[in-house]
C-alpha positions in Angstrom: -18.4 -65.1 52.1 -21.1 -67.8 52.1 -23.5 -66.7 54.8 -25.7 -69.5 56.1 -23.2 -72.2 55.4 -25.4 -74.9 56.8 -27.6 -74.7 53.7 -27.8 -77.9 51.8 -27.9 -78.4 48.0 -28.0 -81.6 46.0 -24.5 -82.3 44.7 -24.2 -82.7 41.0 -22.7 -85.9 39.5 -19.3 -84.4 39.0 -18.9 -83.3 42.7 -16.3 -86.0 43.4 -12.8 -84.5 43.5 -10.7 -85.1 40.4 -7.4 -85.1 42.2 -6.0 -87.8 44.4 -6.5 -87.3 48.1 -3.6 -86.6 50.6 -1.9 -89.7 52.0 -3.9 -89.3 55.2 -7.2 -89.4 53.4 -9.9 -92.0 54.1 -12.2 -93.3 51.4 -15.6 -94.9 52.1 -17.5 -96.3 49.2 -21.3 -96.7 49.4 -23.2 -99.3 47.5 -24.3 -96.8 45.0 -20.8 -96.2 43.8 -20.5 -92.7 45.2 -17.2 -91.9 46.9 -16.7 -90.0 50.2 -13.2 -88.7 50.6 -11.7 -87.1 53.7 -8.7 -84.9 53.0 -6.1 -83.5 55.3 -5.0 -80.9 52.8 -6.5 -77.8 51.2 -8.9 -78.4 48.4 -9.2 -75.2 46.4 -11.5 -76.8 43.8 -14.0 -77.9 46.6 -13.8 -74.5 48.3 -14.6 -72.6 45.1 -17.4 -75.0 44.2 -19.1 -74.8 47.6 -18.7 -71.0 47.6 -20.5 -70.8 44.3 -23.2 -73.2 45.2 -23.9 -71.7 48.6 -23.8 -68.1 47.3 -26.4 -69.1 44.7 -28.5 -70.8 47.4 -28.3 -67.8 49.7 -29.2 -65.3 47.0 -32.2 -67.3 45.9 -33.4 -67.6 49.5 -33.0 -64.0 50.4 -33.3 -62.1 47.2 -30.0 -60.3 47.9 -27.3 -60.8 45.3 -25.0 -57.9 46.0 -22.3 -59.8 47.8 -18.9 -58.0 47.7 -15.5 -58.1 49.4 -14.6 -55.2 51.6 -10.9 -55.1 52.6 -8.7 -52.4 54.1 -4.9 -52.4 54.1 -2.2 -50.1 55.5 1.4 -50.1 54.1 4.5 -48.3 55.2 6.9 -46.2 53.1 8.6 -49.3 51.9 5.4 -50.9 50.8 5.4 -53.5 53.6 2.1 -54.4 55.3 1.4 -52.6 58.6 -2.1 -53.7 59.2 -5.1 -55.1 57.4 -8.8 -56.0 57.6 -10.8 -58.4 55.5 -14.5 -58.6 55.3 -17.7 -58.5 53.2 -21.0 -56.8 52.6 -24.2 -58.4 51.5 -27.9 -57.5 51.6 -27.5 -54.5 53.9 -25.2 -56.5 56.3 -21.5 -56.3 56.8 -19.1 -58.8 58.4 -15.5 -58.7 59.5 -13.4 -61.8 58.9 -10.0 -60.7 60.2 -8.1 -57.7 61.6 -4.4 -57.8 62.1 -1.7 -55.1 63.1 2.0 -55.8 62.8 3.6 -56.3 66.3 6.0 -53.4 66.0 3.2 -51.0 65.0 0.6 -51.8 67.6 -0.7 -49.2 70.1 -0.6 -46.7 67.3 -4.4 -46.7 66.8 -4.4 -48.6 63.5 -7.0 -51.1 64.6 -9.5 -48.3 65.3 -8.7 -46.6 62.0 -9.2 -49.9 60.1 -12.5 -50.4 61.8 -13.8 -46.9 61.0 -12.7 -47.1 57.4 -14.6 -50.4 57.1 -17.7 -49.1 58.8 -17.8 -45.9 56.6 -17.5 -47.9 53.4 -20.1 -50.4 54.6 -22.4 -47.5 55.3 -21.8 -46.1 51.8 -22.8 -49.5 50.4 -26.1 -49.2 52.3 -25.3 -51.6 55.2 -27.0 -51.0 58.5 -25.1 -53.4 60.7 -21.8 -55.2 61.2 -21.0 -58.5 62.8 -17.7 -60.0 64.0 -16.3 -62.7 66.2 -13.2 -62.6 68.4 -11.5 -65.1 70.6 -11.0 -64.0 74.3 -7.2 -63.9 73.7 -7.7 -61.6 70.7 -9.6 -58.3 71.0 -13.1 -58.6 72.5 -12.5 -55.4 74.6 -11.4 -53.6 71.4 -14.8 -54.2 69.8 -16.7 -53.3 73.0 -14.8 -50.0 73.1 -15.9 -49.3 69.6 -19.6 -49.8 70.3 -20.0 -53.5 69.5 -22.5 -55.4 71.6 -22.1 -59.0 72.7 -24.6 -61.3 71.1 -23.3 -64.7 72.1 -20.3 -66.8 73.1 -19.0 -70.3 72.5 -17.0 -72.0 75.2 -14.5 -74.8 74.6 -11.9 -73.0 72.6 -8.4 -74.5 73.2 -6.6 -73.2 76.3 -9.9 -72.5 78.1 -10.7 -69.5 75.9 -14.0 -68.3 74.6 -15.3 -67.2 71.1 -17.2 -63.9 71.5 -19.7 -62.8 68.9 -20.5 -59.1 68.4 -22.9 -56.9 66.5 -23.1 -53.1 65.9 -25.7 -50.9 64.4 -24.5 -48.4 61.8 -27.8 -46.5 62.1 -28.0 -45.6 65.7 -25.7 -44.8 68.6 -24.5 -48.0 70.2 -24.3 -46.3 73.6 -28.1 -45.7 73.5 -28.9 -49.4 73.1 -31.1 -51.1 75.7 -31.2 -54.8 76.5 -33.9 -56.5 78.5 -34.7 -60.0 79.7 -38.4 -60.9 79.9 -39.6 -63.9 82.0 -43.0 -64.7 80.6 -45.5 -67.0 82.3 -48.6 -68.4 80.6 -51.8 -69.1 82.7 -53.2 -72.6 83.1 -55.3 -73.5 80.1 -53.9 -70.7 78.0 -50.4 -71.9 77.1 -51.0 -72.2 73.3 -52.9 -68.9 73.2 -50.1 -67.2 75.1 -47.4 -68.6 72.8 -49.3 -67.4 69.7 -49.6 -64.0 71.4 -45.8 -63.9 72.0 -45.2 -64.9 68.4 -47.3 -61.9 67.3 -46.0 -59.3 69.6 -42.3 -60.2 69.1 -43.0 -59.8 65.4 -43.7 -56.1 66.1 -40.2 -55.4 67.6 -38.7 -54.5 64.3 -40.9 -51.4 63.8 -39.4 -50.0 67.1 -35.8 -50.9 66.5 -35.9 -54.1 68.6 -34.9 -57.6 67.9 -35.0 -60.9 69.8 -31.5 -62.2 70.5 -32.7 -65.4 72.3 -36.0 -67.0 72.9 -36.1 -70.0 75.3 -39.0 -72.1 76.4 -39.4 -74.7 79.3 -40.2 -78.2 78.5 -43.9 -77.9 79.6 -44.2 -74.7 77.4 -45.6 -72.6 80.3 -42.6 -70.3 80.7 -40.4 -68.4 78.2 -37.3 -66.3 78.5 -36.7 -63.6 76.0 -33.5 -61.6 75.5 -34.3 -58.5 73.5 -32.2 -55.6 72.3 -33.6 -52.2 71.4 -31.6 -49.5 69.5 -32.9 -46.9 72.0 -34.9 -46.6 75.1 -37.5 -44.6 73.2 -37.9 -47.6 70.9 -38.6 -49.8 74.0 -41.1 -47.3 75.3 -42.9 -47.1 71.9 -43.1 -50.9 71.8 -44.8 -51.1 75.2 -47.6 -48.8 74.0 -47.8 -50.1 70.4 -51.6 -50.1 69.6 -51.5 -53.4 67.9 -49.7 -55.0 70.8 -52.2 -53.5 73.3 -55.1 -54.8 71.2 -53.7 -58.3 71.0 -53.3 -58.3 74.8 -56.7 -56.9 75.4 -58.2 -59.7 73.2 -56.7 -62.3 75.6 -58.2 -60.8 78.7 -57.4 -62.9 81.8 -55.6 -65.4 79.6 -52.8 -62.9 78.8 -49.4 -63.9 79.9 -47.6 -62.2 82.8 -44.0 -60.9 82.4 -41.2 -59.7 84.6 -38.8 -57.5 82.7 -35.2 -56.7 83.8 -32.8 -54.4 82.1 -29.4 -56.1 81.8 -25.9 -55.5 80.4 -22.8 -57.6 79.6 -20.3 -58.3 82.4 
């Protein structure tokens, strides 16, 4: 698991693969003498090296260095694999890579049992949340039934399918979660002040079990759209009357932004 795999590190001088590329490989040589090799085959050495480098980068950036695998397997009386789950834990977060159940043993509840076993062990390791992705032809409804909330989607999967991204809190009841959309308008002459205000008040969400899932802004900067999730309605209510939030708003006076808030759910 190399969370944040868009991180960049400076490659050492021995980063060039030592094995010959596959026949379909393409080589480009820059004037410096460095070699860029495109491979059409697996490169275990490259995979291992990148995993080590990015893990070190991530640990240094976050201060979390407790990365560990978390896998669950089910075997039958003959020792054959019935079902399995692979995943990881790191820094209070857990993630699922793959879940699979053998075709002749589906509809027996093994998927749910794998998921519960994974979540329980993740909780014992101190994790507070789980993330996972699932193609639309796989099991998005399975995750929704088990309390996972949609956090995003990627169109363009072959066959017209969609890649769904999910999240679940291990601290609170998923059924109690509340999601709102806020349409925020900044008054003329107070756009920058309004943006600074939103920066500040959105930073208060965490103390009330809230988090920003998306923050969008128009080109002129005068309007923002926020998609926000709260663990509970009580957290949302507490955020609205947070004394620090109210003081920040009072300080702006007539320059305070106006907001229309809608409760929404996935369809």
